[in-house]
C-alpha positions as a Markdown table, in Angstrom:
| # | Residue | x | y | z |
|---|---|---|---|---|
| 1 | Met | 0.0 | 0.0 | 0.0 |
| 2 | Ser | 1.4 | 3.4 | -0.9 |
| 3 | Gly | 1.7 | 6.2 | 1.6 |
| 4 | Ala | -1.2 | 8.5 | 2.3 |
| 5 | Arg | -1.4 | 11.4 | -0.1 |
| 6 | Ile | -1.2 | 14.7 | 1.8 |
| 7 | Ser | -1.6 | 18.1 | 0.4 |
| 8 | Gly | -1.1 | 21.3 | 2.4 |
| 9 | Thr | -3.8 | 23.0 | 0.3 |
| 10 | Gly | -6.1 | 20.1 | 1.1 |
| 11 | Val | -5.4 | 20.4 | 4.8 |
| 12 | Trp | -6.2 | 24.1 | 4.9 |
| 13 | Met | -9.3 | 23.6 | 2.8 |
| 14 | Met | -10.5 | 21.0 | 5.4 |
| 15 | Ile | -9.8 | 23.4 | 8.3 |
| 16 | Gly | -11.6 | 26.2 | 6.4 |
| 17 | Ala | -14.5 | 23.8 | 5.7 |
| 18 | Met | -14.9 | 23.0 | 9.4 |
| 19 | Phe | -14.9 | 26.7 | 10.4 |
| 20 | Val | -17.5 | 27.6 | 7.8 |
| 21 | Phe | -19.6 | 24.6 | 8.7 |
| 22 | Ala | -19.7 | 25.8 | 12.3 |
| 23 | Leu | -20.8 | 29.3 | 11.2 |
| 24 | Gln | -23.6 | 27.9 | 9.1 |
| 25 | Asp | -24.6 | 25.7 | 11.9 |
| 26 | Gly | -25.0 | 28.7 | 14.2 |
| 27 | Ile | -27.1 | 30.5 | 11.5 |
| 28 | Ser | -29.2 | 27.4 | 10.9 |
| 29 | Arg | -29.8 | 27.1 | 14.7 |
| 30 | His | -31.1 | 30.6 | 14.8 |
| 31 | Leu | -33.3 | 30.4 | 11.7 |
| 32 | Ala | -34.7 | 26.9 | 12.4 |
| 33 | Gly | -35.6 | 28.2 | 15.9 |
| 34 | Glu | -37.8 | 30.9 | 14.3 |
| 35 | Tyr | -39.1 | 29.1 | 11.2 |
| 36 | Asn | -39.8 | 25.6 | 10.0 |
| 37 | Val | -36.6 | 23.7 | 9.4 |
| 38 | Phe | -37.8 | 22.2 | 6.1 |
| 39 | Met | -38.4 | 25.7 | 4.7 |
| 40 | Val | -35.0 | 27.0 | 5.9 |
| 41 | Ile | -33.1 | 24.2 | 4.2 |
| 42 | Met | -35.2 | 24.4 | 1.1 |
| 43 | Val | -34.4 | 28.1 | 0.6 |
| 44 | Arg | -30.7 | 27.4 | 1.3 |
| 45 | Tyr | -30.6 | 24.8 | -1.4 |
| 46 | Trp | -32.4 | 27.1 | -3.9 |
| 47 | Phe | -29.5 | 29.5 | -3.6 |
| 48 | Phe | -27.0 | 26.6 | -3.7 |
| 49 | Ala | -28.6 | 25.3 | -6.9 |
| 50 | Val | -28.5 | 28.7 | -8.6 |
| 51 | Phe | -24.9 | 29.1 | -7.6 |
| 52 | Val | -23.7 | 25.8 | -8.9 |
| 53 | Ile | -25.6 | 26.2 | -12.2 |
| 54 | Ala | -24.1 | 29.7 | -12.7 |
| 55 | Leu | -20.7 | 28.4 | -11.8 |
| 56 | Ala | -21.1 | 25.5 | -14.3 |
| 57 | Ser | -22.4 | 27.7 | -17.1 |
| 58 | Arg | -19.2 | 29.9 | -16.9 |
| 59 | Ser | -16.8 | 26.9 | -16.8 |
| 60 | Ala | -15.3 | 25.0 | -19.8 |
| 61 | Gly | -17.9 | 22.7 | -21.3 |
| 62 | Gly | -20.8 | 24.5 | -19.5 |
| 63 | Ile | -23.7 | 22.8 | -17.7 |
| 64 | Ala | -23.6 | 19.8 | -20.0 |
| 65 | Arg | -20.1 | 18.9 | -18.8 |
| 66 | Ala | -20.8 | 19.6 | -15.1 |
| 67 | Ala | -23.9 | 17.4 | -15.2 |
| 68 | Lys | -22.1 | 14.5 | -17.0 |
| 69 | Ser | -21.1 | 12.0 | -14.3 |
| 70 | Arg | -19.5 | 8.6 | -15.0 |
| 71 | Ile | -21.3 | 7.2 | -12.0 |
| 72 | Pro | -24.7 | 9.0 | -11.9 |
| 73 | Phe | -26.5 | 6.7 | -9.6 |
| 74 | Ile | -23.9 | 7.0 | -6.9 |
| 75 | Gln | -23.7 | 10.8 | -7.4 |
| 76 | Gly | -27.5 | 11.0 | -7.1 |
| 77 | Phe | -27.6 | 8.9 | -3.9 |
| 78 | Arg | -24.7 | 10.9 | -2.4 |
| 79 | Ser | -26.6 | 14.1 | -3.1 |
| 80 | Val | -29.9 | 12.9 | -1.7 |
| 81 | Leu | -28.0 | 11.7 | 1.4 |
| 82 | Ile | -26.4 | 15.0 | 2.2 |
| 83 | Ser | -29.6 | 17.0 | 1.8 |
| 84 | Leu | -31.4 | 14.7 | 4.2 |
| 85 | Glu | -28.5 | 14.7 | 6.6 |
| 86 | Ile | -28.6 | 18.5 | 6.8 |
| 87 | Leu | -32.3 | 18.4 | 7.6 |
| 88 | Val | -31.7 | 15.8 | 10.3 |
| 89 | Met | -28.8 | 17.7 | 11.9 |
| 90 | Val | -30.4 | 21.2 | 11.9 |
| 91 | Ala | -33.5 | 19.6 | 13.5 |
| 92 | Ala | -31.0 | 18.3 | 16.2 |
| 93 | Phe | -29.8 | 21.9 | 16.8 |
| 94 | Thr | -33.3 | 23.1 | 17.6 |
| 95 | Val | -33.8 | 20.2 | 20.1 |
| 96 | Leu | -30.4 | 19.8 | 21.7 |
| 97 | Gly | -28.4 | 22.9 | 20.8 |
| 98 | Leu | -25.0 | 23.2 | 19.1 |
| 99 | Val | -22.8 | 21.8 | 21.9 |
| 100 | Glu | -24.6 | 18.5 | 22.6 |
| 101 | Ser | -25.6 | 17.9 | 18.9 |
| 102 | His | -21.9 | 18.2 | 17.9 |
| 103 | Ala | -20.8 | 16.2 | 20.9 |
| 104 | Val | -22.7 | 13.2 | 19.5 |
| 105 | Phe | -21.9 | 14.1 | 15.9 |
| 106 | Ala | -18.2 | 13.9 | 16.7 |
| 107 | Val | -18.4 | 10.1 | 16.3 |
| 108 | Tyr | -18.7 | 10.4 | 12.5 |
| 109 | Pro | -14.9 | 10.2 | 11.8 |
| 110 | Leu | -15.0 | 6.8 | 13.6 |
| 111 | Leu | -17.9 | 5.8 | 11.4 |
| 112 | Val | -15.8 | 6.8 | 8.4 |
| 113 | Ala | -13.1 | 4.5 | 9.6 |
| 114 | Ala | -15.6 | 1.7 | 10.2 |
| 115 | Leu | -17.2 | 2.1 | 6.7 |
| 116 | Ser | -14.0 | 2.7 | 4.8 |
| 117 | Gly | -13.6 | -1.0 | 4.2 |
| 118 | Pro | -16.9 | -1.7 | 2.5 |
| 119 | Val | -17.1 | 1.6 | 0.7 |
| 120 | Leu | -13.5 | 2.4 | -0.3 |
| 121 | Gly | -11.9 | -1.1 | 0.0 |
| 122 | Glu | -9.5 | 0.1 | 2.7 |
| 123 | Thr | -8.2 | -2.4 | 5.3 |
| 124 | Val | -9.3 | -1.8 | 8.9 |
| 125 | Gly | -7.3 | -3.9 | 11.4 |
| 126 | Trp | -8.3 | -5.1 | 14.8 |
| 127 | Arg | -6.6 | -2.2 | 16.6 |
| 128 | Arg | -8.7 | 0.3 | 14.7 |
| 129 | Trp | -11.8 | -1.7 | 15.3 |
| 130 | Leu | -11.0 | -1.6 | 19.0 |
| 131 | Ala | -10.6 | 2.2 | 18.8 |
| 132 | Ile | -13.9 | 2.4 | 17.1 |
| 133 | Gly | -15.5 | 0.4 | 19.9 |
| 134 | Val | -13.9 | 2.7 | 22.5 |
| 135 | Gly | -15.2 | 5.7 | 20.6 |
| 136 | Phe | -18.7 | 4.4 | 20.9 |
| 137 | Ile | -18.2 | 4.0 | 24.6 |
| 138 | Gly | -17.5 | 7.7 | 24.6 |
| 139 | Val | -20.8 | 8.3 | 22.9 |
| 140 | Leu | -22.5 | 6.3 | 25.6 |
| 141 | Val | -20.9 | 8.5 | 28.2 |
| 142 | Ile | -22.3 | 11.5 | 26.4 |
| 143 | Leu | -25.8 | 10.0 | 26.1 |
| 144 | Gln | -25.8 | 8.5 | 29.7 |
| 145 | Pro | -28.3 | 5.7 | 29.0 |
| 146 | Gly | -29.7 | 4.0 | 32.1 |
| 147 | Phe | -29.1 | 7.1 | 34.3 |
| 148 | Gly | -32.6 | 8.6 | 34.0 |
| 149 | Val | -31.5 | 11.5 | 31.9 |
| 150 | Phe | -31.1 | 9.9 | 28.5 |
| 151 | Gln | -32.8 | 11.9 | 25.8 |
| 152 | Ile | -34.2 | 10.0 | 22.8 |
| 153 | Glu | -33.6 | 13.1 | 20.8 |
| 154 | Ala | -29.8 | 12.5 | 21.1 |
| 155 | Leu | -30.3 | 9.7 | 18.5 |
| 156 | Ile | -31.0 | 12.5 | 16.0 |
| 157 | Pro | -27.4 | 13.7 | 15.7 |
| 158 | Leu | -26.2 | 10.1 | 15.8 |
| 159 | Leu | -28.3 | 9.4 | 12.7 |
| 160 | Ala | -26.9 | 12.6 | 11.1 |
| 161 | Ala | -23.3 | 11.4 | 11.9 |
| 162 | Thr | -24.0 | 8.1 | 10.2 |
| 163 | Met | -25.4 | 9.8 | 7.2 |
| 164 | Phe | -22.5 | 12.3 | 7.0 |
| 165 | Ala | -19.9 | 9.5 | 7.4 |
| 166 | Leu | -21.3 | 7.7 | 4.4 |
| 167 | Tyr | -21.5 | 10.9 | 2.4 |
| 168 | Ser | -17.9 | 11.7 | 3.2 |
| 169 | Leu | -16.8 | 8.3 | 1.9 |
| 170 | Leu | -18.9 | 8.5 | -1.2 |
| 171 | Thr | -17.5 | 12.0 | -1.8 |
| 172 | Arg | -14.0 | 10.4 | -1.8 |
| 173 | Tyr | -15.2 | 7.5 | -3.9 |
| 174 | Val | -16.8 | 9.7 | -6.7 |
| 175 | Ser | -13.7 | 11.9 | -6.8 |
| 176 | Arg | -11.9 | 8.9 | -8.4 |
| 177 | Ser | -14.3 | 9.2 | -11.4 |
| 178 | Asp | -15.7 | 12.7 | -11.5 |
| 179 | Ser | -14.2 | 16.1 | -11.0 |
| 180 | Ser | -15.1 | 18.3 | -7.9 |
| 181 | Ala | -17.1 | 20.5 | -10.3 |
| 182 | Val | -19.4 | 17.6 | -11.2 |
| 183 | Ser | -19.9 | 16.5 | -7.6 |
| 184 | Phe | -20.6 | 20.1 | -6.6 |
| 185 | Phe | -23.2 | 20.5 | -9.4 |
| 186 | Trp | -25.0 | 17.2 | -8.6 |
| 187 | Met | -25.1 | 18.0 | -4.9 |
| 188 | Gly | -26.7 | 21.5 | -5.5 |
| 189 | Val | -29.2 | 20.5 | -8.1 |
| 190 | Val | -30.3 | 17.2 | -6.7 |
| 191 | Gly | -30.4 | 18.6 | -3.2 |
| 192 | Ala | -32.6 | 21.5 | -4.3 |
| 193 | Leu | -35.1 | 19.0 | -5.9 |
| 194 | Val | -35.2 | 16.9 | -2.8 |
| 195 | Thr | -35.6 | 19.7 | -0.3 |
| 196 | Thr | -38.2 | 21.5 | -2.4 |
| 197 | Ala | -40.3 | 18.3 | -2.6 |
| 198 | Ile | -40.1 | 18.1 | 1.2 |
| 199 | Gly | -40.3 | 21.8 | 2.3 |
| 200 | Phe | -42.5 | 23.6 | -0.3 |
| 201 | Ser | -45.7 | 23.1 | 1.7 |
| 202 | Phe | -44.1 | 24.5 | 4.9 |
| 203 | Trp | -43.5 | 28.0 | 3.5 |
| 204 | Glu | -43.5 | 30.9 | 6.1 |
| 205 | Asn | -43.0 | 34.6 | 5.7 |
| 206 | Met | -39.6 | 35.9 | 7.0 |
| 207 | Thr | -38.6 | 39.3 | 8.4 |
| 208 | Pro | -36.0 | 41.4 | 6.4 |
| 209 | Val | -33.4 | 40.8 | 9.1 |
| 210 | Asp | -33.8 | 37.0 | 8.9 |
| 211 | Trp | -33.7 | 37.2 | 5.1 |
| 212 | Ala | -30.2 | 38.7 | 5.6 |
| 213 | Trp | -29.3 | 35.8 | 7.9 |
| 214 | Met | -30.7 | 33.4 | 5.2 |
| 215 | Ala | -28.4 | 35.0 | 2.6 |
| 216 | Ala | -25.4 | 34.5 | 4.9 |
| 217 | Leu | -26.5 | 30.8 | 5.4 |
| 218 | Cys | -26.7 | 30.3 | 1.7 |
| 219 | Val | -23.2 | 31.7 | 1.1 |
| 220 | Thr | -21.6 | 29.7 | 3.9 |
| 221 | Ser | -23.5 | 26.5 | 2.7 |
| 222 | Ala | -22.1 | 26.7 | -0.8 |
| 223 | Gly | -18.6 | 27.6 | 0.4 |
| 224 | Ser | -18.3 | 24.9 | 3.1 |
| 225 | His | -19.3 | 22.0 | 0.8 |
| 226 | Phe | -17.0 | 23.2 | -2.0 |
| 227 | Leu | -14.1 | 23.3 | 0.4 |
| 228 | Leu | -14.9 | 19.8 | 1.6 |
| 229 | Ile | -15.1 | 18.4 | -1.9 |
| 230 | Arg | -11.8 | 19.9 | -2.8 |
| 231 | Ala | -10.1 | 18.8 | 0.4 |
| 232 | Tyr | -11.1 | 15.1 | -0.2 |
| 233 | Ala | -10.1 | 15.4 | -3.9 |
| 234 | Leu | -6.6 | 16.6 | -2.9 |
| 235 | Thr | -5.8 | 14.6 | 0.2 |
| 236 | Glu | -6.5 | 11.0 | 1.4 |
| 237 | Ala | -9.6 | 10.8 | 3.6 |
| 238 | Ser | -7.6 | 9.1 | 6.4 |
| 239 | Ala | -5.0 | 11.8 | 6.4 |
| 240 | Ile | -7.3 | 14.8 | 7.1 |
| 241 | Gln | -10.1 | 13.1 | 9.0 |
| 242 | Pro | -9.0 | 14.3 | 12.5 |
| 243 | Leu | -9.4 | 17.9 | 11.3 |
| 244 | Ala | -13.1 | 17.2 | 11.3 |
| 245 | Tyr | -13.0 | 17.5 | 15.1 |
| 246 | Leu | -12.4 | 21.2 | 14.6 |
| 247 | Gln | -16.0 | 21.7 | 13.7 |
| 248 | Leu | -16.9 | 20.5 | 17.2 |
| 249 | Val | -14.5 | 23.0 | 18.7 |
| 250 | Phe | -15.8 | 25.9 | 16.5 |
| 251 | Ala | -19.5 | 25.0 | 16.9 |
| 252 | Ser | -19.3 | 24.5 | 20.7 |
| 253 | Ala | -17.5 | 27.8 | 21.2 |
| 254 | Leu | -20.3 | 29.5 | 19.1 |
| 255 | Gly | -23.0 | 27.7 | 21.1 |
| 256 | Ile | -21.6 | 28.7 | 24.4 |
| 257 | Ala | -20.7 | 32.3 | 23.5 |
| 258 | Val | -23.7 | 33.2 | 21.4 |
| 259 | Phe | -26.6 | 30.9 | 22.5 |
| 260 | Gly | -25.7 | 30.6 | 26.2 |
| 261 | Glu | -25.3 | 26.8 | 26.1 |
| 262 | Thr | -23.3 | 24.9 | 28.6 |
| 263 | Leu | -20.9 | 22.0 | 28.4 |
| 264 | Arg | -21.9 | 19.2 | 30.9 |
| 265 | Thr | -19.1 | 17.2 | 32.5 |
| 266 | Asn | -20.2 | 13.8 | 31.0 |
| 267 | Val | -20.3 | 15.4 | 27.6 |
| 268 | Ala | -16.8 | 16.8 | 27.9 |
| 269 | Ile | -15.5 | 13.4 | 29.1 |
| 270 | Gly | -17.3 | 11.5 | 26.3 |
| 271 | Val | -16.0 | 13.9 | 23.6 |
| 272 | Gly | -12.5 | 13.4 | 24.9 |
| 273 | Ile | -12.9 | 9.6 | 24.6 |
| 274 | Val | -14.3 | 9.9 | 21.1 |
| 275 | Ile | -11.6 | 12.3 | 19.9 |
| 276 | Ala | -8.8 | 10.1 | 21.4 |
| 277 | Ala | -10.2 | 7.1 | 19.7 |
| 278 | Gly | -10.5 | 8.9 | 16.4 |
| 279 | Leu | -6.9 | 10.1 | 16.6 |
| 280 | Phe | -5.8 | 6.6 | 17.3 |
| 281 | Thr | -7.5 | 5.3 | 14.1 |
| 282 | Leu | -5.6 | 8.0 | 12.1 |
| 283 | Trp | -2.3 | 6.9 | 13.6 |
| 284 | Arg | -3.1 | 3.2 | 12.8 |
| 285 | Ala | -4.1 | 4.2 | 9.3 |
| 286 | Arg | -0.7 | 5.9 | 8.7 |
| 287 | Val | 1.2 | 2.9 | 10.1 |
| 288 | Ala | -0.7 | 0.6 | 7.7 |
| 289 | Ala | 0.0 | 3.0 | 4.9 |
| 290 | Lys | 3.8 | 2.9 | 5.6 |
| 291 | Arg | 3.7 | -0.9 | 5.5 |
């Protein structure tokens, strides 16, 4: 097996993606607290679709080239998956807040490692499987099942984490056949169709101030996903996966500073276990790559 392909540009794009993701999560939390989550995500995807279509029309080959995928069924499934994941995760923000939603969502890099075998054909040894198991113990510490305070709502961000892990691996997979421009185009257009079908009947009138927030959400949405796509296209998934934990740091800081949320002791301990397990899986992936 060859060594992991690492690009400095890819690393910075991943860091930038995590920061912008955290910003859009904060804006989404505000808007979804005031309006129906289905409408918020639908409008966000309308802008996203217009943006990717305009971008494609100005590029070489135009829309026809951007829409031409060598693996259309996988591109379509990947695009539907991320649009539904966004709906699920924003719903979690309104129920649990940014800190606790992201505390559970932090397990997704471990899910990436667990699913990298069946999806990407990568080898996952027993040590990494052990780390994945330890990581899920950390999730249990966060959720506190059996102590009378477990919230069934905490399963919402866990579902979102599973969906996002699969999306991340599929993004890496499709980058082998399609350019980032094709992946970006499909995600925007298919996502707009899916969210419109779900959210059109939930339309609500918005205030001018919240339309400004919606505009900011649309811009950060397009930017974050483009950065993520480019990061995975430039650098091996296993090499930059730990940087995904920065979204937890950025989003938690935002939740505490702006929304007055708190960080419970069990959540902090559980997150520490999850992150340690995730970093161990990265180290084992690099050892395996050197061999």
